[in-house]
C-alpha positions, 0 to 999 in steps of 0.5 A: 433687320440685324436686330431681328436676325440677332434675336432669332439666332438667340432664340434658336441657340437657346432652343437648341441648348434646351433640347440638348440638355433635356435629351441628354439627362444621362450626360448630366445625372448619369440617368435614372437609377430605376427605369419605369417598367423594368425589373430591379436589383440592388447595388450594395457598397461595402466600405472597406477602404479605411476612410469615409466615403462621401461620394457615390456616382452611379450611371448606366453603362451607356451614359457618357459620364458618371453623373452626380453623387447619388448619396442623399445630402449629408449621408456618408458611408463610414469604414465598415458600413454599407449603403444600398441603391435599388437600380434597374437590372442591367449594366452600371458604372459605379465610382465611390470615394472621397468627393472633390470637384473632379473625383480625382481622389476616388477610391474605386471604379467598377462596371457591374451587371445587376440581374433582376432581384439580385443583390450585388455586394461591391467591396470598396477597398483603399484604391483597389 
């Protein structure tokens, strides 16, 4: 009986965890940058920091975390260069800087509202 109860509890816990993770994509990734059926705009990060940016986290303003690095693997933004992200129109939280596990050396955090067909140029300065 204990064995059956233990197995049932394990299955229920696993199902709850899967449901939680599946329902909270924005908690892990920051959510999709482009939501189907919505108009889009562009967030262009311009690196004026004097350093090479190798991490950019972008999340919907309603997400509970910044999520994952949105730069493609092996891509960075050298000083004086820029990188553009196409996003659905709306409110976005952006973090750009030097990567470490907790983004503690991030240069800039900013909340941006992108209108449809708008190109928002976001200047990343050294710690400002």
